[in-house]
matplotlib code that plots the C-alpha trace (Angstrom):
import matplotlib.pyplot as plt

x = [-8.8, -7.3, -7.9, -5.3, -6.6, -4.3, -4.8, -3.5, -2.8, -2.1, 1.4, 2.1, 5.3, 7.0, 9.5, 11.1, 11.4, 14.6, 15.0, 18.7, 19.7, 19.9, 19.6, 16.5, 16.0, 12.3, 9.2, 10.0, 13.6, 14.7, 18.4, 20.8, 21.5, 19.8, 16.8, 13.2, 9.7, 7.2, 3.4, 1.9, -1.5, 0.1, 1.8, 0.9, -1.2, -3.3, -3.5, -3.2, -5.2, -2.6, 0.5, 1.2, 4.2, 6.5, 7.5, 7.4, 4.0, 3.6, 2.9, 0.5, -0.5, -4.1, -5.4, -5.5, -1.8, -2.5, -0.1, -1.9, -1.1, -4.6, -4.1, -7.8, -8.8, -10.6, -7.2, -6.7, -10.0, -12.1, -12.1, -10.5, -8.0, -5.7, -2.5, -1.3, 1.9, 4.9, 6.2, 9.5, 9.0, 12.6, 16.0, 18.4, 21.8, 22.7, 19.5, 21.4, 24.2, 27.6, 28.8, 32.4, 34.7, 31.9, 30.2, 26.7, 24.0, 24.9, 22.6, 23.9, 22.6, 24.3, 24.8, 21.6, 19.3, 19.1, 17.1, 17.5, 15.7, 16.8, 15.7, 18.3, 16.5, 13.4, 12.5, 9.5, 7.7, 4.6, 2.0, -0.1, -2.9, -4.1, -1.7, 0.1, 3.6, 6.7, 9.8, 13.1, 16.2, 19.8, 21.8, 25.3, 26.1, 29.3, 29.2, 31.4, 31.5, 32.3, 30.6, 31.3, 31.2, 34.4, 36.2, 35.8, 36.4, 35.8, 34.0, 36.0, 33.5, 32.1, 28.5, 25.9, 24.2, 21.1, 20.0, 16.8, 15.9, 12.3, 10.4, 7.1, 4.9, 3.7, 0.5, 0.2, 3.6, 2.1, 4.1, 3.8, 0.8, 0.5, -1.1, 1.5, 4.3, 3.0, 3.1, 6.6, 7.3, 10.3, 11.6, 14.9, 17.9, 21.2, 22.9, 26.5, 28.4, 32.0, 34.6, 37.6, 38.7, 36.3, 36.3, 35.6, 33.8, 30.5, 27.6, 24.7, 21.0, 18.2, 14.4, 11.2, 7.6, 4.2, 1.1, -1.7, -1.5, -3.8, -2.7, -0.6, 2.6, 3.9, 7.1, 9.1, 10.8, 13.6, 14.4, 17.1, 16.6, 19.6, 19.3, 22.1, 22.8, 22.6, 25.4, 26.6, 27.4, 26.6, 27.2, 26.1, 26.6, 24.0, 24.5, 28.1, 29.5, 26.5, 22.8, 20.1, 16.4, 13.9, 10.3, 7.8, 4.0, 1.6, -1.5]
y = [-86.7, -84.9, -81.2, -78.8, -75.9, -72.9, -70.2, -66.7, -64.4, -60.7, -59.7, -56.5, -54.9, -52.2, -51.2, -47.8, -46.2, -44.5, -42.2, -41.6, -43.7, -47.4, -46.8, -44.8, -43.5, -42.6, -44.0, -41.8, -40.6, -38.4, -38.0, -35.5, -31.9, -30.6, -33.0, -31.7, -33.0, -31.9, -32.0, -30.8, -30.2, -27.3, -25.6, -22.2, -23.8, -26.0, -23.7, -20.1, -18.6, -19.5, -20.0, -16.9, -18.6, -15.6, -16.2, -19.5, -20.3, -21.2, -24.8, -25.8, -29.1, -29.8, -31.8, -34.8, -34.4, -33.3, -30.8, -27.7, -24.1, -23.0, -21.1, -21.3, -20.6, -24.0, -25.7, -25.8, -27.5, -24.4, -22.2, -18.8, -18.9, -16.0, -15.4, -12.0, -11.1, -9.5, -6.5, -4.9, -1.2, -0.2, -1.5, 1.4, 0.7, 4.3, 6.3, 8.6, 10.9, 9.8, 13.4, 14.6, 11.9, 9.3, 10.7, 10.8, 13.2, 14.8, 15.5, 17.5, 17.6, 20.6, 21.4, 23.5, 20.5, 16.8, 15.7, 16.6, 15.3, 15.7, 14.6, 12.2, 11.2, 11.6, 8.9, 9.2, 6.1, 5.3, 2.5, 1.3, 0.2, 0.1, -2.3, -3.3, -1.8, -3.2, -1.0, -2.4, -0.2, -0.5, 2.5, 3.0, 5.6, 7.4, 9.0, 11.9, 14.3, 17.2, 18.5, 15.9, 18.8, 20.0, 17.1, 13.5, 13.1, 10.0, 10.3, 10.1, 11.7, 8.4, 9.0, 7.5, 8.6, 7.1, 7.5, 6.3, 5.9, 5.8, 6.8, 8.6, 8.1, 11.1, 10.0, 11.7, 13.3, 16.6, 17.2, 15.6, 16.7, 16.4, 13.0, 11.6, 13.0, 11.4, 7.9, 6.5, 3.3, 1.0, 2.5, 1.2, 2.5, 2.0, 3.1, 4.3, 4.3, 5.4, 5.0, 7.1, 6.2, 6.3, 4.2, 5.6, 3.4, 2.6, 0.9, -0.5, -0.2, -1.9, -1.8, -2.4, -1.4, -2.0, 0.0, 0.2, 2.8, 4.0, 4.2, 7.2, 9.0, 8.9, 9.7, 8.2, 10.6, 9.1, 10.8, 10.4, 11.3, 11.8, 11.8, 12.6, 14.2, 17.8, 19.9, 17.1, 17.5, 14.7, 14.6, 11.6, 10.9, 8.6, 6.5, 7.5, 4.0, 2.0, 2.2, 0.0, 0.6, -1.9, -1.2, -3.8, -4.1, -6.9, -6.4]
z = [-39.6, -36.7, -36.4, -35.2, -33.2, -33.2, -30.5, -31.1, -28.2, -28.7, -27.8, -25.9, -26.9, -24.8, -27.5, -28.0, -31.4, -32.4, -35.5, -36.2, -33.2, -32.5, -28.8, -28.1, -24.5, -24.9, -26.5, -29.5, -29.8, -32.7, -32.5, -34.1, -33.2, -36.3, -36.3, -36.6, -36.5, -39.1, -38.6, -41.9, -40.4, -38.5, -41.4, -42.9, -45.7, -43.5, -40.4, -41.8, -38.9, -36.4, -38.5, -40.8, -42.4, -41.5, -37.9, -35.9, -34.4, -30.7, -30.0, -27.2, -25.6, -24.8, -21.8, -24.0, -24.9, -28.4, -29.9, -31.4, -32.4, -31.4, -28.1, -27.1, -23.6, -23.8, -23.6, -27.3, -28.3, -29.1, -32.1, -32.6, -29.8, -29.1, -27.1, -26.0, -27.7, -25.9, -27.8, -27.0, -27.6, -26.7, -25.6, -24.9, -23.5, -22.9, -22.1, -19.6, -21.0, -19.8, -19.2, -18.7, -17.4, -17.4, -14.3, -15.9, -14.8, -11.5, -8.7, -5.7, -2.2, -0.6, 3.1, 3.3, 2.9, 3.8, 0.8, -2.8, -6.0, -9.6, -13.0, -14.6, -17.9, -19.9, -22.5, -24.9, -26.4, -28.3, -27.6, -30.5, -28.2, -24.6, -22.8, -19.7, -19.8, -18.1, -17.6, -16.5, -15.8, -14.6, -13.6, -12.2, -9.6, -8.5, -5.0, -4.0, -1.0, -3.4, -6.5, -9.3, -11.8, -10.2, -8.4, -7.3, -3.6, -1.4, 1.9, 5.2, 7.6, 9.0, 7.8, 5.6, 2.4, 0.8, -2.8, -4.5, -8.2, -9.6, -12.6, -13.3, -16.4, -18.3, -20.1, -23.5, -23.1, -22.1, -18.9, -15.5, -13.5, -9.8, -9.9, -12.3, -10.3, -7.1, -8.6, -8.2, -10.2, -10.0, -6.7, -5.6, -3.7, -1.9, 1.2, 1.2, 4.5, 5.1, 7.8, 8.1, 4.5, 1.6, -1.6, -5.1, -7.7, -9.4, -7.8, -9.8, -9.1, -11.0, -10.7, -12.7, -12.6, -14.2, -15.1, -17.7, -20.4, -23.1, -26.8, -27.8, -27.1, -23.5, -21.6, -18.7, -16.2, -14.2, -10.9, -8.3, -4.7, -2.3, 1.5, 3.9, 7.3, 8.5, 7.0, 4.8, 1.1, -1.3, -5.1, -7.1, -10.9, -12.4, -15.5, -16.2, -16.5, -17.7, -17.9, -19.6, -20.3, -21.6, -22.3, -23.4, -23.5, -23.1, -25.2]

ax = plt.figure().add_subplot(projection="3d")
ax.plot(x, y, z, "-o")
ax.set_aspect("equal")
plt.show()
């Protein structure tokens, strides 16, 4: 009797798998603009520590390529991981009064001085815990060579004006002390120069700053500083057209 010897060799397949598509373009391709992937070991029942079932849980990838919702500092493989949440405390699209004729809060630098500073807004907020705070702002400015409370007049004196915007943080909202007033956050500014014919319109300035705060009630004081030449008059309205304030904490 003749014996037939059959040899089997493993075959290596480099196939791509498509779900919802006959032409996958990746090793695993899930097609469809409403398609989802479900991993039941990561749901609220099986992973209640990291998935509360109320809001979507963050997904992380370990060094091994495993998907997890455990944000451990040991790259997802250790227990009791934690990730610092970002909490928006405030978004205010009009934190500076528009004032008459949308000229905002007006700060005047008269002919007797070359530098003038004025308060343009105070905003109170509360922090539930000690945290790093981030403040972002955007403020329009209208520049005039006469008092904006009376009239709006373009410059034609061939000179330059500079204005700066910044904020100070009043810890515990008990009034700015000398130390708090000396710390200027989010400082930004613009220079306005005129030829023999001025232009009227709104410019836009934005800035942001960071600092650490304790828990409790606090306040932001926004200031504007105007600098011009000797015997020059400068009037600027801040926040008349548009202004935006966002406060968030990292804790």
